[in-house]
C-alpha positions as CSV (number, residue, x, y, z in Angstrom):
1,M,17.8,3.3,60.6
2,S,14.2,4.6,60.2
3,F,15.0,5.7,56.7
4,A,16.1,2.2,55.7
5,R,13.0,0.6,57.2
6,N,10.7,3.1,55.4
7,V,12.5,2.3,52.1
8,L,12.0,-1.5,52.8
9,K,8.4,-1.0,53.7
10,S,7.8,1.0,50.5
11,S,9.6,-1.5,48.3
12,L,7.2,-4.2,49.6
13,T,4.0,-2.1,49.6
14,W,4.1,-0.8,46.0
15,P,4.5,-4.1,44.2
16,L,1.6,-5.5,46.2
17,L,-0.6,-2.5,45.3
18,I,0.3,-2.8,41.6
19,L,-0.4,-6.6,41.7
20,C,-3.7,-6.2,43.3
21,S,-4.8,-3.5,40.8
22,V,-3.6,-5.4,37.7
23,A,-4.3,-9.0,38.6
24,P,-8.2,-8.9,38.3
25,Q,-7.9,-7.3,34.9
26,A,-5.2,-9.7,33.7
27,W,-7.0,-12.7,35.0
28,S,-10.1,-11.7,33.1
29,Q,-8.3,-12.0,29.8
30,R,-8.4,-15.7,28.8
31,A,-8.6,-17.7,25.7
32,P,-12.0,-19.2,24.7
33,N,-13.1,-22.0,27.0
34,L,-14.1,-24.4,24.3
35,P,-13.0,-24.9,20.7
36,D,-16.5,-25.5,19.3
37,A,-18.0,-22.1,20.1
38,P,-17.1,-18.5,19.1
39,W,-15.5,-16.2,21.6
40,Q,-18.0,-13.8,23.2
41,P,-16.0,-10.8,24.5
42,S,-17.5,-8.3,26.9
43,A,-18.4,-4.8,25.9
44,T,-15.6,-3.4,28.1
45,V,-13.0,-5.6,26.5
46,M,-14.1,-4.6,23.0
47,K,-14.1,-0.9,23.9
48,K,-10.7,-1.0,25.4
49,Y,-8.8,-3.3,23.0
50,V,-10.7,-2.9,19.7
51,P,-10.8,0.8,19.1
52,T,-12.7,2.4,16.1
53,V,-10.2,3.4,13.4
54,T,-11.6,6.3,11.3
55,H,-10.3,7.5,8.0
56,G,-11.2,10.4,5.7
57,E,-13.5,9.9,2.7
58,A,-13.4,11.8,-0.5
59,E,-16.2,14.4,-0.8
60,L,-17.3,14.9,-4.4
61,D,-19.7,17.3,-6.0
62,A,-22.6,15.5,-7.7
63,T,-23.0,18.2,-10.3
64,D,-19.4,18.2,-11.7
65,A,-18.2,15.8,-14.3
66,Y,-14.8,14.6,-13.0
67,T,-11.9,13.9,-15.4
68,L,-9.6,11.0,-15.0
69,G,-6.9,13.3,-13.7
70,Q,-9.1,14.8,-11.1
71,L,-10.2,11.3,-10.0
72,I,-6.5,10.3,-9.7
73,D,-5.8,13.4,-7.6
74,I,-8.7,12.6,-5.3
75,A,-7.5,8.9,-4.9
76,E,-3.9,9.9,-4.1
77,S,-5.2,12.3,-1.4
78,N,-7.6,9.9,0.2
79,N,-6.7,6.3,-0.6
80,P,-5.0,4.6,2.5
81,T,-2.6,2.6,0.2
82,T,-0.4,5.5,-0.6
83,K,-0.5,6.7,3.0
84,E,0.6,3.3,4.2
85,A,3.6,3.3,1.8
86,W,4.4,6.9,2.8
87,N,4.6,5.9,6.5
88,H,6.8,2.9,5.6
89,A,9.1,5.4,3.9
90,K,9.1,7.6,6.9
91,A,10.0,4.7,9.1
92,S,12.9,3.9,6.8
93,A,14.1,7.5,7.0
94,A,14.0,7.2,10.8
95,A,16.1,4.0,10.5
96,V,18.8,6.0,8.7
97,G,18.8,8.6,11.5
98,I,19.1,5.8,14.0
99,A,22.1,4.3,12.2
100,K,23.8,7.7,11.9
101,S,23.4,8.3,15.6
102,E,26.1,5.6,16.1
103,L,28.7,8.0,14.7
104,Y,28.2,10.4,17.7
105,P,29.0,9.9,21.4
106,T,26.4,8.9,23.9
107,L,26.2,11.3,26.8
108,F,23.8,10.8,29.7
109,A,23.6,12.1,33.3
110,F,22.4,10.2,36.3
111,A,21.9,10.8,40.0
112,T,21.7,8.1,42.7
113,G,20.7,8.1,46.3
114,K,21.3,5.2,48.7
115,N,20.8,4.4,52.3
116,Y,21.8,1.0,53.7
117,N,22.5,-0.5,57.1
118,T,24.8,-3.6,57.0
119,P,26.9,-5.5,59.5
120,P,30.2,-6.3,57.5
121,L,32.8,-8.5,59.1
122,L,35.7,-6.4,60.3
123,Y,38.7,-8.3,61.7
124,N,37.1,-10.8,64.1
125,A,33.7,-9.1,64.7
126,F,30.7,-7.9,62.8
127,V,30.3,-4.1,62.8
128,V,27.1,-2.3,62.1
129,Q,27.4,0.4,59.5
130,D,24.8,3.0,58.6
131,I,25.7,4.8,55.3
132,G,23.8,7.4,53.2
133,L,25.2,8.2,49.8
134,F,24.2,10.8,47.1
135,A,26.1,10.9,43.8
136,T,25.6,12.8,40.4
137,A,27.7,12.2,37.3
138,V,27.8,12.7,33.5
139,H,28.8,9.6,31.5
140,L,30.2,9.6,27.9
141,D,30.7,6.6,25.6
142,Y,32.2,7.1,22.2
143,T,33.4,4.5,19.6
144,L,36.5,5.9,18.0
145,V,37.3,3.2,15.4
146,D,35.3,0.2,14.1
147,F,36.7,-0.3,10.6
148,G,33.6,0.7,8.7
149,A,30.9,-1.2,10.7
150,R,28.8,1.9,11.3
151,R,29.3,3.3,7.8
152,S,28.2,0.1,6.2
153,E,25.1,0.0,8.4
154,I,24.3,3.6,7.4
155,T,24.7,2.6,3.7
156,A,22.4,-0.3,4.2
157,T,19.7,1.8,5.8
158,Q,20.1,4.5,3.1
159,A,19.6,1.9,0.4
160,K,16.6,0.6,2.2
161,L,15.2,4.1,2.4
162,V,15.7,4.5,-1.4
163,A,13.8,1.2,-1.8
164,A,11.0,2.4,0.5
165,N,10.7,5.7,-1.4
166,L,10.6,3.8,-4.7
167,S,8.0,1.4,-3.2
168,F,6.0,4.6,-2.3
169,N,6.2,5.6,-6.0
170,D,5.1,2.1,-7.0
171,A,2.1,2.5,-4.7
172,H,1.1,5.6,-6.6
173,L,1.7,3.8,-9.9
174,Q,-0.5,1.0,-8.8
175,L,-3.2,3.4,-7.6
176,I,-3.2,5.4,-10.8
177,Q,-3.6,2.1,-12.8
178,Q,-6.4,1.0,-10.5
179,V,-8.3,4.3,-10.8
180,S,-7.7,4.4,-14.6
181,Q,-8.9,0.9,-15.2
182,A,-11.9,1.5,-13.0
183,Y,-12.7,4.7,-14.8
184,Y,-12.5,3.1,-18.2
185,A,-14.6,0.1,-17.0
186,L,-17.2,2.6,-15.9
187,L,-17.1,4.3,-19.3
188,N,-17.5,1.0,-21.0
189,A,-20.4,0.0,-18.8
190,S,-22.0,3.4,-19.3
191,G,-21.5,3.1,-23.1
192,L,-23.1,-0.3,-23.1
193,R,-26.0,0.9,-21.0
194,A,-26.5,3.8,-23.5
195,A,-26.3,1.3,-26.4
196,A,-28.8,-0.9,-24.7
197,E,-31.2,2.0,-24.2
198,V,-31.0,2.7,-28.0
199,N,-31.5,-1.0,-28.7
200,Y,-34.6,-1.0,-26.5
201,S,-35.9,2.1,-28.2
202,D,-35.5,0.4,-31.6
203,A,-37.2,-2.7,-30.3
204,E,-40.1,-0.7,-29.1
205,A,-40.4,1.1,-32.4
206,L,-40.3,-2.3,-34.2
207,D,-43.0,-3.7,-31.9
208,E,-45.2,-0.7,-32.5
209,A,-44.7,-1.1,-36.3
210,A,-45.5,-4.8,-36.1
211,Q,-48.7,-4.0,-34.1
212,E,-49.7,-1.4,-36.7
213,R,-49.1,-3.8,-39.6
214,R,-51.1,-6.5,-37.7
215,N,-54.0,-4.1,-37.2
216,N,-53.9,-3.4,-41.0
217,G,-53.8,-7.1,-41.8
218,L,-50.2,-6.9,-43.2
219,A,-48.5,-9.0,-40.4
220,T,-49.2,-12.3,-38.9
221,L,-49.6,-13.1,-35.2
222,P,-46.2,-14.9,-35.1
223,D,-44.6,-11.7,-36.4
224,L,-46.2,-9.7,-33.7
225,L,-45.1,-12.2,-31.0
226,E,-41.5,-12.1,-32.4
227,A,-41.5,-8.3,-32.1
228,H,-42.8,-8.5,-28.5
229,A,-40.1,-11.1,-27.6
230,E,-37.4,-9.0,-29.1
231,K,-38.6,-5.9,-27.1
232,E,-38.5,-7.9,-23.9
233,K,-35.1,-9.3,-24.7
234,A,-33.9,-5.7,-25.3
235,N,-35.4,-4.7,-21.9
236,Y,-33.6,-7.6,-20.2
237,D,-30.3,-6.6,-21.8
238,L,-30.9,-3.0,-20.7
239,Q,-31.5,-3.9,-17.1
240,S,-28.4,-6.1,-17.1
241,A,-26.4,-3.1,-18.5
242,I,-27.8,-0.8,-15.8
243,G,-26.7,-3.2,-13.1
244,A,-23.2,-3.6,-14.6
245,E,-22.9,0.2,-14.7
246,K,-23.8,0.5,-11.0
247,T,-21.3,-2.1,-10.1
248,A,-18.5,-0.4,-12.1
249,F,-19.5,2.9,-10.4
250,G,-19.0,1.3,-7.0
251,D,-15.6,0.0,-8.0
252,L,-14.5,3.5,-9.1
253,A,-15.8,5.0,-5.9
254,T,-13.9,2.5,-3.8
255,A,-10.7,3.2,-5.7
256,I,-10.9,6.9,-5.0
257,A,-11.9,6.3,-1.3
258,A,-15.4,7.6,-1.8
259,Q,-18.8,6.2,-0.8
260,P,-20.7,4.5,-3.7
261,T,-23.9,5.7,-2.1
262,H,-22.9,9.3,-3.0
263,S,-23.4,9.9,-6.7
264,F,-21.0,11.8,-8.9
265,K,-20.4,12.2,-12.6
266,V,-17.4,11.5,-14.8
267,Q,-16.3,12.7,-18.1
268,E,-18.0,10.6,-20.8
269,L,-16.3,8.4,-23.4
270,D,-17.4,10.6,-26.4
271,D,-15.4,13.5,-24.8
272,L,-12.1,11.5,-24.8
273,H,-9.5,11.3,-27.5
274,I,-9.0,7.7,-28.7
275,P,-5.4,7.1,-29.8
276,D,-5.0,5.7,-33.3
277,A,-1.3,4.5,-33.2
278,L,1.5,3.6,-30.8
279,D,4.4,6.1,-30.5
280,Q,7.2,3.6,-29.6
281,S,8.5,0.2,-30.5
282,V,8.2,-2.8,-28.2
283,E,12.0,-2.7,-27.7
284,D,11.9,0.9,-26.6
285,A,9.0,0.1,-24.3
286,I,10.9,-2.8,-22.6
287,A,14.0,-0.6,-22.2
288,S,11.9,2.2,-20.7
289,A,10.4,-0.2,-18.2
290,Y,13.9,-1.3,-17.1
291,Q,14.9,2.3,-16.5
292,Q,11.8,3.7,-14.7
293,R,9.7,0.9,-13.2
294,P,9.7,1.9,-9.4
295,D,9.2,-1.7,-8.2
296,L,12.3,-2.9,-10.2
297,L,14.4,0.0,-9.1
298,A,13.4,-0.8,-5.5
299,E,14.6,-4.3,-5.9
300,R,17.9,-3.0,-7.3
301,A,18.2,-0.8,-4.2
302,K,17.7,-3.8,-2.0
303,V,20.7,-5.4,-3.7
304,K,22.8,-2.4,-2.6
305,A,21.4,-2.8,0.9
306,A,22.2,-6.5,0.9
307,H,25.8,-5.8,-0.3
308,A,26.2,-3.3,2.5
309,E,25.1,-5.9,5.0
310,V,27.9,-8.2,3.7
311,T,30.4,-5.4,4.4
312,H,28.9,-4.8,7.8
313,T,29.1,-8.4,8.9
314,T,32.7,-8.6,7.5
315,S,33.7,-5.7,9.8
316,A,33.1,-8.0,12.8
317,Y,36.5,-9.5,12.1
318,F,38.2,-6.2,13.1
319,P,38.6,-4.7,16.6
320,T,36.8,-1.7,18.0
321,L,38.4,1.1,19.9
322,S,36.1,3.1,22.2
323,F,36.5,5.8,24.8
324,E,34.5,5.9,28.1
325,G,34.6,8.7,30.6
326,E,32.7,9.9,33.6
327,G,32.8,12.9,35.9
328,G,30.6,13.7,38.9
329,W,30.3,14.6,42.5
330,V,29.6,12.4,45.6
331,R,28.3,13.4,49.0
332,A,28.2,10.7,51.8
333,W,27.4,10.3,55.4
334,G,28.2,7.2,57.5
335,Q,28.3,5.9,61.0
336,Q,30.0,2.8,62.4
337,D,29.1,1.7,65.9
338,P,30.3,2.7,68.5
339,Y,31.9,5.6,66.8
340,P,30.2,8.9,65.9
341,G,29.1,9.7,62.4
342,T,31.2,11.3,59.7
343,Y,30.5,13.3,56.6
344,A,32.5,13.7,53.3
345,Q,32.1,15.0,49.7
346,T,34.3,15.0,46.7
347,R,34.5,15.3,42.9
348,T,35.0,12.1,40.9
349,Y,36.2,11.3,37.4
350,E,37.0,8.2,35.4
351,A,38.4,7.9,31.8
352,G,39.7,5.1,29.7
353,L,40.3,3.6,26.3
354,S,39.2,0.0,25.5
355,L,40.2,-2.1,22.6
356,K,37.9,-5.0,21.9
357,W,38.8,-7.8,19.4
358,T,36.8,-11.0,19.1
359,I,39.2,-13.9,18.7
360,F,36.8,-16.7,18.5
361,D,33.0,-16.8,18.5
362,G,32.1,-20.3,17.5
363,L,32.1,-19.4,13.7
364,R,29.2,-17.0,14.3
365,R,30.9,-14.3,12.1
366,E,31.6,-16.8,9.3
367,N,28.0,-18.0,9.3
368,R,26.6,-14.5,9.3
369,I,28.8,-13.5,6.4
370,S,27.6,-16.6,4.5
371,Q,24.0,-15.7,5.3
372,A,24.5,-12.1,4.1
373,K,26.1,-13.2,0.9
374,A,23.3,-15.7,0.2
375,E,20.7,-12.9,0.8
376,E,22.6,-10.6,-1.6
377,A,22.6,-13.4,-4.2
378,A,18.9,-13.9,-3.6
379,A,18.3,-10.2,-4.1
380,R,20.1,-10.2,-7.4
381,N,18.1,-13.2,-8.5
382,V,14.9,-11.4,-7.6
383,V,16.0,-8.5,-9.9
384,H,16.7,-10.9,-12.8
385,E,13.4,-12.7,-12.3
386,H,11.6,-9.3,-12.1
387,E,13.2,-8.1,-15.3
388,D,12.1,-11.2,-17.2
389,Q,8.5,-10.8,-15.9
390,I,8.5,-7.1,-16.9
391,A,9.7,-7.9,-20.4
392,D,6.9,-10.5,-20.7
393,H,4.3,-8.1,-19.4
394,V,5.4,-5.3,-21.6
395,W,5.4,-7.5,-24.6
396,T,1.9,-8.8,-23.8
397,S,0.5,-5.3,-23.2
398,Y,2.1,-3.9,-26.3
399,E,0.6,-6.6,-28.5
400,D,-2.7,-6.1,-26.8
401,A,-2.6,-2.4,-27.6
402,V,-1.8,-3.3,-31.3
403,T,-4.8,-5.7,-31.4
404,A,-7.1,-3.1,-29.7
405,L,-6.2,-0.5,-32.4
406,E,-7.1,-3.0,-35.2
407,Q,-10.3,-4.0,-33.4
408,R,-11.3,-0.3,-33.0
409,K,-11.0,0.1,-36.8
410,A,-13.0,-3.0,-37.5
411,A,-15.7,-2.1,-34.9
412,A,-16.1,1.3,-36.4
413,A,-16.5,-0.1,-39.9
414,L,-18.9,-2.8,-38.5
415,L,-21.1,-0.1,-36.8
416,T,-21.3,1.9,-40.0
417,A,-22.3,-1.1,-42.1
418,S,-24.8,-2.4,-39.5
419,T,-26.4,1.0,-39.1
420,E,-26.9,1.2,-42.9
421,S,-28.2,-2.4,-43.1
422,H,-30.6,-1.8,-40.3
423,S,-32.0,1.4,-41.8
424,A,-32.5,-0.4,-45.1
425,A,-34.2,-3.4,-43.5
426,V,-36.6,-1.2,-41.6
427,E,-37.5,0.9,-44.7
428,S,-38.0,-2.3,-46.8
429,Y,-40.1,-3.8,-44.0
430,K,-42.3,-0.7,-44.0
431,D,-42.6,-1.0,-47.8
432,G,-43.6,-4.6,-47.5
433,V,-40.5,-5.9,-49.3
434,R,-38.7,-7.5,-46.3
435,N,-40.2,-9.6,-43.6
436,L,-40.0,-9.1,-39.8
437,L,-37.3,-11.8,-39.4
438,D,-35.0,-9.8,-41.7
439,V,-35.5,-6.7,-39.6
440,L,-34.9,-8.6,-36.3
441,N,-31.7,-10.0,-37.6
442,A,-30.6,-6.5,-38.7
443,E,-31.5,-5.1,-35.4
444,R,-29.6,-7.7,-33.5
445,D,-26.5,-7.1,-35.7
446,L,-26.8,-3.4,-35.0
447,A,-27.1,-3.9,-31.2
448,R,-24.0,-6.1,-31.3
449,A,-22.1,-3.6,-33.4
450,R,-23.0,-0.8,-31.0
451,A,-21.7,-2.8,-28.0
452,L,-18.5,-3.8,-29.9
453,D,-17.9,-0.1,-30.8
454,V,-18.1,1.0,-27.2
455,T,-16.0,-1.9,-26.0
456,A,-13.4,-1.4,-28.7
457,R,-13.0,2.3,-27.9
458,T,-12.6,1.7,-24.2
459,R,-10.3,-1.3,-24.8
460,V,-7.9,1.0,-26.7
461,L,-7.8,3.3,-23.7
462,Q,-7.4,0.4,-21.3
463,S,-4.7,-1.3,-23.3
464,F,-2.7,2.0,-23.7
465,T,-3.0,2.6,-20.0
466,S,-1.9,-1.0,-19.2
467,L,1.1,-0.5,-21.5
468,A,2.0,2.8,-19.7
469,F,1.6,1.0,-16.4
470,R,3.9,-1.8,-17.4
471,T,6.6,0.6,-18.7
472,G,6.2,3.0,-15.7
473,D,5.2,5.8,-18.1
474,L,1.9,6.1,-16.3
475,L,3.6,7.6,-13.3
476,A,5.4,10.2,-15.3
477,Q,2.3,10.9,-17.5
478,H,0.1,11.5,-14.5
479,P,-2.6,14.0,-15.8
480,K,-2.8,15.8,-12.5
481,G,-6.3,17.0,-12.8
482,K,-6.1,17.8,-16.5
483,T,-8.2,16.3,-19.2
484,P,-6.3,13.1,-20.3
């Protein structure tokens, strides 16, 4: 009797203590009082529910000149995008393990202790009974036959795992593309900055020459002012190029998970090999994309998973046969007034087979099958749409690469011609044969030719990288720290 009262007292006391300890904290969490003012959380709430999430940052040596391959390696090791995709793939692998666990029996052990005092009705009177019971047992559940329900579920999770792994590869492909384009954008900005510095130097030299000719009475004041204006314009262009270079540096630092405030060097444009021809036809490029683009392959794997889901839902029409067994030991003590107490113990067991077959469920199975088939058809349509997009993107990138190659040849020829024209104009100006306006026009043409040459060279690299990205070759051609 005392044991039962203690149990009852404890069962009432603990919930009250828990309620008293939790209630003030729970009641302190409310939505904002008014819709026209921001929420002002307390420091305690922010500290408890908004933790600081830290992540590693790439540490680079400011003295080394990093190649594109090295930058890609650094990005893959530090960028959170690939880590996120990796964890999604690990979760999908765990889902396969969960599905496979259904093939094995479930075995668990339990122990129970009870003490209760009740007055059941016995014949024509209520009789007080005081009973104490302690039991231990091992329980086993095992599905013997389910006509492929578990196997189809495993197949679906395995296909989803393949899709997750391919999505992980696609995350790497996307990151390689991002780093490559940021790297080439920085090279282009650095090249334009270097060209702007040369242009400014030429403008300074021309300004000094105009000043000297003015001092000697060979140039007019308007000529001198034109030279001054051209120098200041060149300085403005130089400052703009310096700002663009810093912005491109920040973009590259972000792509490799480094701080833009920490300086580092990269391999320069003049040290890179510029391709002069494509090594495949556009038809081969499209076919290659169909075979190795990880995002497309992931969509195809999802079609397999959707088909397995159709098989899994269809298996609901069939029965399931399962085994259930239990073995244990029971020890009990009891007393019924006015008789003395008694004690007993024994081993217990239970075993059985059960066949379960759903006859009617309100058309739930039919609708689930229709839903699964529709999702499979949708997954196939996604693949077809993706293939069309890939073909269009590969075609565009291929033609862009062809155009970039021709522009590179034209830019190189233009730079050569503009350099010779500028040199001739300067010499003729010094000899008094040409006027300042002719020199200024030649200098502007040369500045434009220098910028076009830099842009044309980097555009070839960018267009080739974009084509390799569209075909999926960029993942297979990962330089892995080597000079590209």
